[in-house]
Every structure is written in structure tokens, then in C-alpha cells.
PASELO-23429 format. One line per 2 residues: number of its first residue (from 1); their letters; for each residue x, y, z of C-alpha. Coordinates in Angstrom, 1 decimal, padded with zeros to 4 digits, always signed. Each point is the difference from the previous one (the first is absolute). Last residue first. Example, Ala and Ser with C-alpha at 12.3 -4.5 7.8 and 13.67 -1.06 7.14 Angstrom:
% residues 2
2) SA) +013.7 -001.1 +007.1; -001.4 -003.4 +000.7
//
This chain:
% residues 408
408) DE) +037.6 +010.4 +033.5; -002.6 +002.1 -001.8
406) KK) +002.6 +001.0 -002.5; +000.9 -003.6 -000.7
404) LV) -003.7 -000.8 -000.4; -000.6 +002.8 -002.5
402) YK) +003.1 +000.3 -002.3; +001.6 -003.4 -000.1
400) QF) -003.0 -002.3 +000.8; -002.3 +002.0 -002.2
398) YP) +002.5 +000.1 -002.8; +000.4 -003.8 +000.2
396) MY) -003.8 -000.4 +000.1; -000.4 +001.9 -003.3
394) IE) +001.0 -002.3 -002.8; -000.6 -003.5 +001.3
392) SD) -002.8 +001.3 +002.2; -002.4 +001.2 -002.7
390) RI) -003.1 -000.8 +002.0; +001.4 +001.0 +003.4
388) PC) +002.8 +002.4 -000.9; -002.3 +002.0 -002.3
386) GA) +001.7 +002.7 -001.8; +001.9 +003.2 +000.6
384) VT) +003.8 +000.5 -000.5; +002.0 +001.5 +002.8
382) GA) -000.1 +003.2 +002.1; -001.5 -001.4 +003.2
380) RM) -003.1 +001.9 -000.7; -000.4 -001.9 -003.3
378) LL) +000.5 -003.3 +001.6; -002.5 +000.9 +002.8
376) SC) -002.5 +000.9 -002.8; +000.2 -003.5 -001.5
374) KS) -000.4 -001.4 +003.6; -003.3 +001.8 +000.3
372) CK) -001.7 -003.1 +001.5; -003.1 +000.2 -002.3
370) LC) +000.3 -003.8 -000.5; +000.0 +000.3 -003.8
368) LK) -001.5 -003.1 -001.5; +001.9 -002.9 -001.4
366) NK) -001.0 -002.7 +002.5; -003.7 +001.0 -000.3
364) EL) -000.1 -000.7 -003.7; -002.4 +002.4 -001.7
362) KG) -003.3 -001.0 -001.5; -001.8 -000.7 -003.3
360) YT) +002.6 -002.4 -001.1; +001.3 +001.4 -003.3
358) LY) -001.3 +003.6 +000.2; +001.0 +000.2 +003.7
356) DK) +003.4 -001.5 -000.7; +000.6 +002.5 -002.8
354) YF) -000.9 +002.8 +002.4; +002.2 -001.3 +002.8
352) DP) +003.1 -000.4 -002.2; +002.2 +002.6 +001.9
350) YA) -000.7 -001.6 +003.4; +002.1 +001.6 +002.8
348) FT) +001.2 +003.1 -001.8; -003.2 +000.5 -002.0
346) LR) -002.0 -000.5 +003.2; +001.7 +003.0 +001.5
344) GF) -001.5 +002.4 -002.6; -003.3 -000.8 -001.7
342) GA) -002.3 +002.4 -001.8; -003.5 -000.9 -001.0
340) FS) -001.3 +002.1 -003.0; -003.1 +001.9 -001.0
338) CV) -000.9 +001.1 +003.5; -003.0 +000.1 +002.4
336) NE) -002.2 -000.9 -002.9; -001.7 -002.7 +002.1
334) EI) +001.1 -002.7 -002.5; +003.6 +001.3 +000.3
332) IK) -000.1 -000.1 +003.8; -001.5 -003.5 +000.1
330) EA) +002.4 -001.5 -002.6; +003.0 +001.3 +002.0
328) YE) -001.5 -001.5 +003.2; -000.4 -003.3 -001.7
326) MA) +003.6 +000.2 -001.1; +001.3 +000.9 +003.5
324) NE) -001.9 -002.8 +001.8; +003.1 -002.1 +000.7
322) GP) +001.6 +003.1 +001.5; -002.4 +002.9 +000.6
320) YT) +003.1 +002.1 +001.0; +001.5 +000.1 -003.5
318) LG) -002.7 +002.2 -001.4; +001.0 +003.2 +001.7
316) SA) -000.1 +002.2 -003.2; -002.7 +000.9 -002.5
314) IF) +000.7 +001.3 -003.5; -002.3 +002.7 -001.2
312) HI) -001.4 +000.7 -003.5; -001.2 +003.5 -000.4
310) NK) -003.2 +000.9 -001.8; -002.2 -000.7 +003.0
308) FT) +001.8 +002.5 +002.2; -002.1 +000.5 +003.1
306) NS) -001.2 -003.6 +000.3; +003.6 -001.2 -000.5
304) LE) +001.2 +002.4 +002.6; -002.5 -001.2 +002.6
302) KT) +000.7 -003.7 -000.9; +003.7 +000.4 +000.3
300) ID) -000.3 +001.7 +003.4; -002.4 -002.7 +001.3
298) YI) +002.0 -002.9 -001.2; +003.3 +001.4 +001.3
296) RK) -001.6 +000.4 +003.4; -001.6 -003.4 -000.2
294) VG) +003.4 -001.7 -000.6; +001.5 +001.9 +002.9
292) ID) -002.8 -001.0 +002.4; +000.4 -003.6 -001.2
290) GD) +003.6 +000.2 +001.0; -000.9 +000.5 +003.6
288) EP) +001.7 +003.0 +001.5; +003.4 +000.9 +001.5
286) AN) +001.5 -002.7 -002.2; +001.2 -003.5 +000.9
284) MC) -001.0 -001.4 -003.4; -000.4 +002.3 -003.0
282) PR) -002.1 +002.5 -001.8; +002.2 +001.5 -002.8
280) NI) -000.8 +003.7 -000.5; -001.0 +000.8 +003.6
278) HP) +002.0 -002.8 +001.7; +003.2 +001.7 -001.1
276) IL) -000.5 +003.0 +002.3; +003.4 +001.6 +000.4
274) YP) +002.1 -001.1 -002.9; -002.7 -001.4 -002.2
272) NG) -001.9 +003.3 +000.0; -003.8 +000.2 -000.4
270) LT) -002.1 -000.3 -003.1; -000.3 -001.8 -003.3
268) LN) -001.7 +000.6 -003.3; +001.4 -000.9 -003.5
266) IL) -001.7 +002.5 -002.3; -000.9 -000.6 -003.7
264) RI) -001.8 +002.6 -002.1; +002.4 +002.9 +000.1
262) GK) -000.8 +002.6 -002.7; +001.2 +003.2 +001.8
260) DY) -003.6 +000.8 +001.0; -000.2 -003.4 +001.6
258) LS) +003.1 +000.8 +002.1; -001.6 +003.3 +001.0
256) KI) -003.1 -001.8 +001.1; +002.2 -002.5 +001.9
254) IL) +001.6 +002.9 +001.9; -003.3 +001.6 +000.9
252) KT) -001.2 -003.4 +001.2; +003.0 -000.5 +002.2
250) ET) -000.5 +003.4 +001.4; -003.5 -000.9 +001.3
248) LD) +000.9 -003.5 +000.9; -000.2 +000.5 +003.8
246) IN) +001.1 -002.9 +002.2; -000.6 +000.9 +003.6
244) DN) +002.9 +001.6 +002.0; -002.3 +002.5 +001.8
242) ED) +001.6 +002.8 -002.0; -000.8 -001.8 -003.2
240) VG) +002.0 -002.7 -001.8; +001.0 -000.4 -003.6
238) YG) +003.4 +001.6 +000.3; +002.7 -000.7 +002.6
236) YP) +001.6 +001.7 +002.9; -002.8 +002.5 +000.9
234) YP) -001.9 -002.1 +001.1; +000.8 -003.6 +001.1
232) FC) +001.4 -002.2 -002.7; -002.3 -002.1 -002.2
230) DC) +001.8 +001.1 -003.1; -003.1 +000.1 -002.2
228) AN) -001.0 -001.1 -003.5; +003.7 -000.5 -000.6
226) LR) +000.5 -000.1 -003.8; +001.7 -002.4 -002.4
224) TT) +000.0 +001.9 -003.2; -000.8 -000.3 -003.7
222) VF) +001.4 +001.2 -003.3; -000.5 -001.7 -003.3
220) ID) +002.6 -000.8 -002.6; -001.8 -000.1 -003.4
218) SN) -000.3 +003.8 +000.0; +003.8 +000.5 -000.5
216) VA) +002.2 +000.9 +003.0; +001.5 +003.1 +001.4
214) NK) -003.0 +002.2 +000.3; -002.0 -002.5 +002.0
212) VA) +003.0 -000.5 +002.4; +000.5 +003.8 +000.5
210) DI) -003.7 +000.4 +000.6; +000.1 -002.7 +002.7
208) CE) +003.1 +001.7 +001.4; -001.7 +003.4 +000.1
206) FY) -003.1 -001.7 +001.7; +002.1 -001.4 +002.8
204) LK) +002.1 +003.2 +000.4; -003.2 +002.2 +000.3
202) TR) -002.0 -002.3 +002.2; +000.9 +001.9 +003.2
200) NE) -000.3 +003.3 -001.7; -003.6 -000.5 -001.2
198) LN) -000.9 -001.6 +003.3; +000.9 +003.1 +001.9
196) GG) +003.2 +000.4 +002.1; +003.1 -001.3 -001.7
194) YI) +001.7 -000.4 -003.3; +000.2 +003.7 -001.1
192) GE) +001.6 +001.3 +003.2; -000.5 -000.8 +003.7
190) RE) -000.6 -003.5 +001.4; -002.7 -000.2 +002.7
188) KA) -002.6 -001.8 -002.1; +002.5 -002.5 -001.3
186) SL) -002.5 -003.0 +000.3; -000.2 -000.7 -003.7
184) FE) +003.7 +000.7 -000.3; +000.7 -003.3 +001.8
182) NF) -001.7 -001.9 -002.8; +002.2 +001.6 -002.6
180) LY) +003.2 -000.9 +001.9; -000.7 -003.5 +001.3
178) GH) -002.3 -000.4 +003.0; -001.8 -003.1 -001.1
176) CC) -001.5 +001.4 -003.2; +000.4 +002.3 -003.0
174) KV) +001.9 -002.0 -002.7; -000.2 +001.3 -003.6
172) DI) -000.8 -003.3 -001.6; +001.0 -000.4 -003.7
170) GD) -001.6 -002.3 -002.5; +000.8 -002.5 -002.7
168) FG) +003.7 -000.4 +000.8; +002.2 -000.9 -003.0
166) VE) +003.5 +001.2 +000.6; -000.4 +003.2 -002.0
164) EA) -003.2 +001.0 +001.7; +001.6 -000.3 +003.4
162) LK) +003.0 +001.9 -001.3; -002.2 +002.9 -001.0
160) SA) -001.7 -000.2 +003.4; +003.3 +000.1 +001.9
158) VS) +001.0 +003.2 -001.8; -003.4 +001.7 +000.6
156) YK) +000.0 -001.1 +003.6; +003.4 +001.6 +000.5
154) GP) -001.3 +003.2 -001.6; -003.0 +000.0 +002.3
152) IT) +002.6 -000.1 +002.9; +002.0 +003.1 -000.8
150) KL) -002.6 +002.4 +001.5; +000.2 -001.9 +003.3
148) YE) +003.6 +001.0 +000.4; -000.7 +003.7 -000.4
146) DT) -003.0 -000.2 +002.3; +002.4 -001.4 +002.6
144) AV) -000.3 -003.5 +001.4; +000.2 -000.2 +003.7
142) IY) +003.2 -002.0 +000.6; -000.2 -002.2 +003.1
140) PQ) +003.3 -001.2 +001.5; -001.6 -002.3 +002.6
138) NE) +000.0 +001.4 +003.5; -003.8 +000.1 +000.5
136) KG) -000.3 -003.7 -000.8; -001.7 -001.2 +003.2
134) IE) -003.3 +001.5 -001.1; +000.6 +001.4 -003.5
132) WH) -003.1 -001.1 -001.7; -002.3 +001.7 +002.5
130) AN) +002.2 +003.1 +000.2; -000.1 +000.7 -003.7
128) RY) +002.7 +002.3 -001.2; -001.0 +001.0 -003.5
126) AV) +000.1 -001.4 -003.6; +002.9 -002.2 +001.0
124) IP) +003.2 -001.3 -001.6; +001.2 -002.7 +002.3
122) EP) +003.6 -001.2 -000.2; -000.3 -003.1 +002.1
120) TG) +003.0 -002.4 -000.3; +000.5 -002.6 -002.6
118) NP) +001.4 +002.2 -002.7; -003.2 +000.9 -001.8
116) KS) -002.2 +000.2 +003.1; -002.9 +002.2 -000.8
114) FR) -003.0 -000.7 +002.2; -001.1 +003.6 +000.5
112) GS) +000.1 +000.6 -003.7; -000.2 -003.3 -001.8
110) HT) -000.3 +001.4 -003.5; -001.9 -002.4 -002.1
108) LQ) -001.0 -001.4 -003.3; -002.2 -003.1 +000.2
106) VI) +000.3 -001.8 -003.3; -003.1 -001.6 -001.6
104) IV) +000.0 -003.2 -001.9; -003.2 -001.2 -001.8
102) PE) +000.3 -003.7 -000.3; +000.6 -001.8 -003.3
100) FG) -002.4 -002.7 -001.0; -000.2 -003.8 -000.6
98) NE) +000.7 -000.9 +003.6; +003.3 -001.9 +000.1
96) KL) +001.5 +001.0 -003.4; -001.4 +003.5 +000.0
94) SV) +001.0 +000.4 +003.7; +003.5 -001.1 -000.7
92) EK) +000.4 +002.3 -003.0; -001.4 +003.0 +001.8
90) IE) +002.2 -000.5 +003.1; +003.0 -000.6 -002.2
88) KI) -000.4 +003.3 -001.9; -000.5 +001.8 +003.3
86) LS) +003.1 -001.5 +001.3; +002.2 +000.9 -003.0
84) KF) -001.2 +003.6 -000.1; +000.6 +000.4 +003.7
82) SD) +003.5 -001.2 -000.2; +000.6 +002.2 -003.1
80) KT) -001.2 +003.1 +002.0; +002.6 -000.2 +002.7
78) NE) +002.7 +002.4 -001.2; -002.4 +002.4 -001.7
76) NL) -002.1 +000.2 +003.2; -002.7 -001.9 +001.8
74) FL) +000.9 -000.5 +003.7; -000.9 -003.3 +001.7
72) QR) +000.5 +000.1 +003.8; +003.2 -001.8 +001.0
70) PN) +001.6 +002.9 +002.1; -003.3 +000.6 +001.7
68) AR) -003.0 +002.4 -000.2; +001.5 +001.7 -003.1
66) GE) -000.8 +003.8 -000.3; +003.6 +001.1 +000.0
64) NC) +000.6 -002.2 -003.0; -002.7 +001.5 -002.2
62) VA) -003.2 -001.3 -001.7; -000.2 -003.0 +002.4
60) TA) -001.9 -003.1 -000.9; -002.7 -001.3 +002.4
58) EF) -001.1 -003.4 -001.1; -001.6 -001.0 -003.4
56) WI) -003.8 -000.3 +000.1; -000.5 -003.2 -001.9
54) IG) -003.5 +000.2 -001.4; -002.1 -002.8 -001.4
52) AG) +001.5 -002.6 +002.3; +000.5 -003.5 -001.6
50) SK) +002.6 -001.2 +002.5; +002.8 -000.8 -002.4
48) AF) +001.0 +003.7 -000.3; +000.1 +000.3 +003.8
46) RI) +002.6 -002.8 +000.2; +001.9 +001.8 -002.8
44) YR) -000.2 +003.1 +002.1; +001.5 -001.6 +003.1
42) RR) +002.8 -001.7 -001.8; +001.0 +003.2 -001.8
40) TL) +000.2 +002.0 +003.2; +001.9 -002.9 +001.7
38) TD) +002.7 +000.1 -002.7; +000.3 +003.8 -000.3
36) IA) -001.9 +002.7 -001.9; +002.0 +003.3 +000.0
34) GE) +000.1 +002.6 +002.8; +003.7 +000.7 +000.0
32) PT) +000.5 -001.9 +003.2; -001.7 -002.9 -001.8
30) GD) -003.6 -000.7 +000.7; -001.3 -002.2 +002.8
28) CG) -002.0 +002.2 +002.3; -003.0 -002.2 -000.9
26) EM) -002.6 +002.7 -000.2; -003.6 -001.2 -000.3
24) PH) -001.9 +002.1 -002.6; -003.4 -001.8 +000.2
22) YV) -000.8 -003.0 -002.2; -003.3 +000.8 -001.5
20) IR) -002.7 -002.5 -000.9; -003.1 +001.2 -001.9
18) NP) +000.6 -001.8 -003.3; +001.4 +000.5 -003.6
16) IV) +000.6 +003.8 +000.2; -000.8 +001.3 -003.4
14) KE) +001.8 +003.3 -000.6; -001.8 +002.9 -001.6
12) HI) +000.4 +002.0 +003.2; -002.0 -002.6 +001.9
10) EI) -001.6 -003.1 -001.6; -001.2 -002.8 +002.2
8) PN) +000.4 -003.7 -000.1; -002.2 -002.3 +002.2
6) EL) +002.0 -002.8 +001.6; -000.6 +001.3 +003.6
4) IT) -003.7 -000.4 -000.7; +000.5 -003.7 +000.3
2) KM) -000.6 -002.5 -002.8; -001.4 -003.4 +001.0
//
């Protein structure tokens, strides 16, 4: 019996073969120069075999100072050939295995507050945020000047031209999880042209979207992964009111502007994985029951989908339902909560989950993500990210060396 997940859909004149999206999951396994390395290639070839309709390529820096770690991918003239080779291989493998090529979107980013290009924090911030800086007040924060910020659209333009050259189908201007553009959405106390009112706080974000659109041909579409809200207490994040309740007023104004700029696909998320990871990826041993987090994402996505019926939204938080994840994905698409089901951690643990579901009608319990956050612990420890439980031959040695040894 055919599932709704198999239904193709056309967006930006591209036919997306099904409703499964592999979220941008950073492996921290590029070369020091930012090129594709062995583990990067291994991961994406596994994704290519999965049958996913969209492979949302991980956070890829537009400049060296904006890299989140020394092994973050960085698309430039010296690394572009490695990207081109991998994208070609992804499409060839998927065509052979699944009968179609996936749509591949690259997430272009400037890490801002979380910049760590040389292995130690070198945060470039929109403003000094006391909530984010608890216990880190002595880090060498650099508040980005207006002069520096004016150079960033040019960096996005260069990276976008390269993204088109190497074969990406779409470009994501990342605005989530506390990275630079997302941080500016709460920069109400910042002075100058990039702070204060909403028009100023979205100025850099929108300028970079325009720069990307102007840099590429019309067959390369522009999209964004957007925080619907930060879920930080007021006034340290956006998307909450003075009583710390979620308030999507500004979010809706931003999405309306994105629609006016021609964007028809938005990958929704919320929260901050550094301080409140259970918000965007409901997990075990969290401050709240994971079902609460899943419902929060459901409610926010539904409200925005009901408001913007001509925009296709991708939902997050689908790893938490575990063996019922695919039935939950079917439910939210059937209810028009979203157009696509996005999966993150599950792709690390069980990259062929979608193919298994189509073949057997269920997921294998002994392959599922355990929601244990060990993949995140690897990243925080400064090494490569993957699943040390389900992909133990590759990643358990890193976990033992960089996480367990550090704990000892």
C-alpha cells in the first residue's frame, strides 16, 4: 500500500520525489581546509542510498572566521572540486538505488557566536547577550561592527556562485539555533543599522538572501532553515513575549517578507542546541517530557502552515517518536501541518530507515536512535559527529577517546 510519504511535489519548478527530508546534520569531519573528507563522503553516500527526497547538506561556512569548528565544511575555490565530486556521486548512487536523484540543498552559514575556526572559541556576536554568556563572560567576544557586517552579503554571493557551479539544487541561508542571522533577530538593544526595530534586525539576513538570489540562475532556488522562536526568556531571544510565552508575531512578519522574496520552502526549527537542546530535538533525560517538545513543534508548525498556505514547511522533531516515527510523519502531512517530514539524529543512527519502512512497513527497533545525545557529545568534545551506538565500529573509538576519557 502506497504511503502519503511517497507522493511527489513540485516546488520552484523542481519535482521532489517524496516527503522525506534528511536534515543538515553536521559531521565535523571535513579537512582542515574545509573540503569533503572520507567520513563526510561515507555519510552522504549512505544518505544517497536511503531514498530521501531532499538531502539538506550540512552547515557549510562562507568564510573561515565563521566556521564553527576546524573541520567544518567551507565552500571556496580550493575545496569546490571535492563538493562537486560528492554531489555527482550522491545523485548517481540515488538514481541507481532508488530510480531518482534527490534534491540537494546546501546550508550556507556564518557561525557568529559559535565560531571556533581554530579549535578555541572566537565568537563574533551581534550583541552581548547575558543569558547566552552565563559562565562564559570572559570569552574573547567580538561584537561585529556594521562595517564588517556589510561585507557578509558578498561572502554569501561568492559561496552561492560556487554552490551552483558544483551542482547544488538549492541554497539555504541559515537563520536558526543562535547562529549569526538568528542572533540578530533578538538584537533589540544593538545600536546602528542592524539593531533595534525588526526591519533593522532582519536587514543582514534579507540582504544575504537577496545576494544569493542575485548570484545564481533561476533554476537554483533559495530557501532557509528558520527558528520559529528561540524559547529563551525575554528579552534574550526572539519569538517570546514579556511573560516568556511563545509569540509568533514577529515570526509571521519575517515569513511574510520571505514569501515576498519568492521563498516557497522553509525548514522550521526552534530553540538552541547549545543551551536548550531538548527544545529542537526532544530527547531522554531532558527537563521536560519529550512528548511535550514534540507537541510544541507540532503546534507551532501547524499555526504557521495555517497562516501561510502557499509556503511548504518542513517539520522537525521526528526522531523522538522512535518506532512510530513514520506513522507520525504520515499523520502530520495528512493533517496539512507540513509538507515534509524532516529527520536529523535518526539519519546518523539508521540512515536507511525510510527504505526499510517502504520495504517492510515498519522500522527495526534495534536500529533506532536512542535519543541519548551521544552524537552531540562527540561534537561538543571537538571531534567528528556520528552515532557511537548504532554505527559503533566507526564512532565508538572517537567517543571513548574524546568523551569518556575527558570525563575520567
